[in-house]
C-alpha positions in Angstrom: 0.2 -0.1 0.1 1.6 3.7 -1.1 2.0 6.0 1.5 -0.3 8.6 2.3 0.4 11.7 0.5 -1.4 14.0 3.6 -2.4 13.2 7.0 -5.1 15.4 8.4 -6.4 15.1 12.0 -9.8 16.9 13.5 -9.6 16.8 17.2 -13.2 16.2 18.3 -15.2 16.9 21.3 -18.6 17.4 22.0 -18.6 18.3 18.2 -21.6 16.2 16.6 -23.3 19.6 15.4 -20.1 20.7 13.3 -17.8 17.8 12.6 -19.5 16.3 9.6 -19.0 19.7 7.4 -15.3 19.8 8.4 -14.7 16.3 7.2 -16.8 16.5 4.2 -14.5 19.2 3.1 -11.6 16.9 3.2 -13.3 13.8 1.7 -12.7 15.2 -2.1 -9.1 14.1 -1.2 -9.7 11.0 -1.9 -7.2 7.8 -1.5 -4.0 10.3 -1.2 -5.4 11.2 2.2 -5.8 10.1 5.6 -8.7 11.4 7.7 -7.9 10.8 11.5 -11.1 12.1 13.8 -10.1 11.8 17.0 -12.6 11.8 19.3 -11.4 13.3 22.3 -13.3 11.4 25.3 -16.9 13.1 23.7 -20.0 12.8 25.8 -22.5 13.4 22.9 -22.4 11.7 19.5 -19.2 12.5 18.4 -18.0 8.9 18.6 -20.8 7.7 16.6 -20.5 10.1 13.8 -16.7 9.5 13.3 -17.4 5.5 13.7 -19.8 6.1 10.8 -17.4 8.1 8.5 -14.8 5.2 9.2 -17.1 2.4 7.6 -18.8 4.8 4.8 -14.9 5.4 3.8 -12.6 2.8 5.1 -9.0 3.6 4.0 -9.5 7.3 4.2 -11.4 7.6 7.2 -10.4 6.6 10.7 -12.0 7.1 13.8 -9.6 7.2 17.0 -11.2 7.0 20.3 -9.2 7.9 23.6 -10.1 9.2 26.8 -10.6 13.5 27.1 -7.2 15.0 27.4 -7.7 18.3 25.5 -6.5 20.1 21.9 -3.4 19.3 22.1 -3.3 15.8 23.0 -5.6 15.0 20.2 -3.4 16.8 17.9 -0.8 14.8 19.2 -2.6 11.4 19.2 -3.2 12.2 15.6 0.4 12.4 14.7 1.3 9.6 16.5 -1.0 7.7 14.1 -0.5 9.2 10.6 1.1 7.7 8.1 1.0 10.6 5.5 4.3 12.3 4.0 2.6 16.0 5.4 0.3 16.5 8.4 -2.4 19.1 8.9 -4.9 19.7 11.7 -8.1 20.8 10.9 -10.4 22.0 14.0 -13.8 19.9 13.8 -15.5 23.7 13.3 -13.7 24.7 10.9 -13.2 23.8 7.0 -11.4 23.4 3.7 -12.0 25.5 1.0 -13.3 23.1 -1.9 -11.6 25.3 -4.6 -8.4 25.6 -2.9 -8.1 22.0 -1.6 -7.5 20.2 -5.4 -4.8 22.8 -6.2 -3.0 22.1 -2.6 -3.0 18.5 -3.2 -1.5 18.8 -6.6 1.0 20.8 -4.7 1.9 18.3 -2.2 2.1 15.8 -4.7 4.7 17.4 -6.8 6.7 18.2 -3.3 6.0 14.3 -2.2 9.4 12.7 -4.1 11.8 12.3 -1.5 14.4 14.9 -2.9 11.7 17.5 -3.4 9.9 17.4 0.4 10.3 20.7 1.9 9.8 21.1 5.7 6.5 23.6 5.9 3.8 24.1 3.3 2.3 27.4 3.8 -1.2 28.6 3.0 -3.6 31.6 3.1 -6.5 31.5 5.8 -9.9 33.3 6.3 -11.3 34.4 9.4 -15.0 33.3 9.0 -16.4 35.3 11.8 -20.3 35.3 12.4 -22.0 38.6 11.4 -18.9 39.9 9.5 -19.6 42.0 6.4 -16.1 41.4 6.0 -14.4 38.1 6.1 -10.6 38.7 6.5 -8.1 36.9 4.5 -4.4 36.4 6.3 -2.4 36.4 3.2 1.6 36.1 2.7 2.3 37.5 -0.4 4.2 40.6 0.4 6.5 38.1 2.8 7.2 35.1 0.9 7.5 33.7 -2.5 5.0 32.1 -4.1 5.1 28.8 -5.7 8.7 28.3 -5.1 11.0 26.2 -2.6 12.4 28.9 -0.4 14.6 29.1 2.6 14.7 31.8 5.6 16.9 34.2 3.7 14.3 34.4 0.8 11.6 35.6 3.3 10.8 39.3 3.4 9.1 41.6 6.0 6.3 39.9 7.8 3.6 42.8 8.2 2.0 43.1 11.9 -0.3 40.5 12.5 0.7 38.6 9.6 1.9 35.5 11.5 1.7 31.9 11.0 -1.2 29.7 12.5 -1.8 26.1 12.9 -4.6 27.2 10.3 -1.8 28.1 7.6 0.7 25.1 8.3 1.3 21.9 6.8 4.2 20.4 8.2 6.5 17.3 7.0 5.0 14.9 9.3 8.6 13.4 10.4 9.5 16.8 11.1 7.1 17.2 13.7 8.1 14.2 15.4 11.8 14.8 15.5 11.6 18.5 16.7 10.6 17.8 20.4 7.1 18.7 20.2 5.0 17.8 22.7 1.7 19.6 23.4 0.6 19.2 27.2 -2.7 18.1 28.2 -6.0 19.4 29.4 -4.4 23.1 27.9 -6.4 25.2 25.6 -4.2 27.9 23.2 -1.5 25.0 22.1 -2.2 26.2 18.7 0.8 28.6 19.2 3.4 26.1 20.7 2.5 23.8 17.9 3.4 26.1 15.0 6.4 27.6 17.3 8.5 24.6 18.1 9.2 23.0 14.8 10.1 26.3 13.1 13.7 25.6 14.7 13.7 23.0 12.3 12.5 24.5 9.2 14.7 25.1 6.6 12.5 24.7 3.1 9.5 25.9 2.4 6.6 26.7 0.0 3.7 28.9 -0.1 0.6 28.5 -2.2 -1.2 31.8 -2.5 -4.7 30.4 -2.0 -7.4 31.1 1.0 -7.2 26.9 2.1 -8.7 27.0 5.4 -11.9 28.6 6.9 -11.1 29.1 10.6 -14.7 29.6 12.4 -15.4 32.5 15.1 -18.3 33.0 16.5 -19.6 29.7 18.8 -20.6 31.4 22.3 -18.4 29.0 23.7 -15.5 29.1 21.4 -12.0 29.4 23.6 -11.2 32.4 21.3 -14.0 34.3 22.9 -12.0 37.0 24.7 -14.3 36.6 27.9 -13.4 32.9 27.8 -9.8 33.9 27.7 -9.5 36.0 30.3 -11.1 33.2 32.1 -8.6 30.7 31.5 -5.6 32.9 31.4 -3.5 30.6 33.0 -3.8 28.0 30.4 -2.3 30.9 28.3 0.3 31.8 30.2 1.1 28.0 30.1 1.8 27.9 26.7 3.4 31.4 26.7 5.7 30.0 29.1 6.4 26.7 27.0 7.5 28.9 24.3 9.6 31.1 26.1 11.6 27.8 27.7 11.3 25.6 24.6 13.8 27.8 22.3 16.9 29.7 23.1 16.6 32.0 20.3 20.0 33.2 20.6 20.9 29.6 19.1 19.1 30.1 15.7 21.8 30.9 13.9 19.5 32.5 10.7 19.0 35.6 11.6 15.3 36.1 9.0 14.4 32.9 11.2 15.3 34.3 14.4 13.6 37.8 13.4 10.4 36.1 12.5 10.6 33.7 15.7 11.0 36.5 18.0 8.3 38.5 16.3 6.2 35.5 16.9 7.3 35.2 20.5 6.3 39.0 21.0 3.1 38.9 19.6 2.0 35.9 21.8 3.4 37.7 25.1 2.1 41.0 24.2 -1.6 39.4 24.2 -1.3 37.7 27.0 -0.1 40.8 28.5 -3.5 42.6 27.1 -5.3 40.3 28.5 -4.2 40.3 32.0 -4.5 44.0 32.1 -7.5 44.1 30.4 -9.2 42.2 33.1 -8.9 45.0 35.8 -7.7 42.5 38.7 -5.1 43.6 40.7 -4.0 39.6 40.8 -4.1 39.6 36.8 -1.6 42.6 36.9 0.9 40.7 39.2 0.3 38.1 36.8 1.6 39.8 34.2 4.6 41.1 35.7 5.2 37.8 36.6 5.4 36.7 33.0 7.7 39.5 32.3 10.1 38.2 35.2 9.7 34.7 34.2 10.8 35.5 30.5 13.7 37.3 32.2 14.6 34.8 34.1 14.1 31.8 32.0 15.2 33.6 28.6 17.5 36.5 28.8 17.8 37.3 25.4 14.7 37.2 24.3 13.9 38.9 27.4 16.4 41.9 26.1 15.1 41.7 22.6 11.3 42.3 23.4 11.7 44.4 26.7 13.2 47.2 24.4 11.0 46.9 21.4 8.0 49.2 20.9 5.1 46.8 22.8 7.6 46.0 25.2 8.2 49.6 26.3 4.1 50.2 26.2 3.2 47.1 28.2 6.0 48.9 31.0 4.7 51.9 31.1 3.1 52.7 34.8 0.0 53.7 36.0 -3.8 53.9 34.0 -2.3 55.8 31.2 0.2 52.7 30.4 -2.7 50.4 31.0 -4.9 52.2 28.7 -2.3 52.6 25.9 -1.8 48.6 26.1 -5.5 48.2 25.7 -6.3 50.3 23.0 -3.4 49.0 20.9 -4.8 45.6 21.6 -8.7 46.7 20.5 -7.3 48.4 17.4 -5.4 44.8 16.6 -8.8 42.8 17.0 -10.5 45.6 14.7 -8.2 45.3 11.9 -7.5 41.5 12.1 -10.9 40.5 13.0 -9.6 37.9 15.8 -11.6 37.2 18.9 
């Protein structure tokens, strides 16, 4: 049996209301694709739906049942079961674009030979926000060469907010298995860790300038809703701190790669600081100070880089004026990029 071209993990927890849409969007990939439906200890009909797709599409869909361990644990379970050359995660409430999908598969097919494989394939994603008249597209065409294999030295300036998410990334499966990736259990917001940790080992990339992934935003219980993020801020801080301790930026030899990873860490740390500040509690304001102290103690090189950049200075402006500046910058980012 030939190796699969692409493994797609769908972490699913109580997803009976929407998971079929995600799965159906992937079925046109046919036998080249394996769809790993990871039932993360659901209490609804998720397991039943996963089993039905496995029966109806043998060799394409595989139902994997496990005890509840959270999103990251479901992703790692999918990775352990993957047989494809490349690996992608599609959340159970998101979906893949029917027009862009065939082209992406043709690109992966052309990159599947041993001497042509790349570490990371990148595509655009859409913030599919309920009620939004304009669906913001995260595109990378100003920053990355199109339709060719390239290295970090060939990347250009990434704009503010123009950073890679799980939604835009298709990693080479073997790279994910050897890079030291270990997503924590029972923790939200591990997407950032999933993207960040493997980047240190990425040498070759390929960018497809098409809107492949639809990132749905709008469920009341969604983890990226701002009120829920503040409620779960300790989990966001856990991920942020794992990013700080997982990679010593000073050891990243390529300057373009180091700069991008610095910016990525800065975005996550700024978002954590903004949410802690916006909550308005004394406890969370202390946690903001503790986060930056943790950065200073555990990654002094990164601390020096981030503390003296613009957002690092804004975050540390004392008093109500400083808090207002930080929250204002955060709200502006929300408006421009459509997140939360």
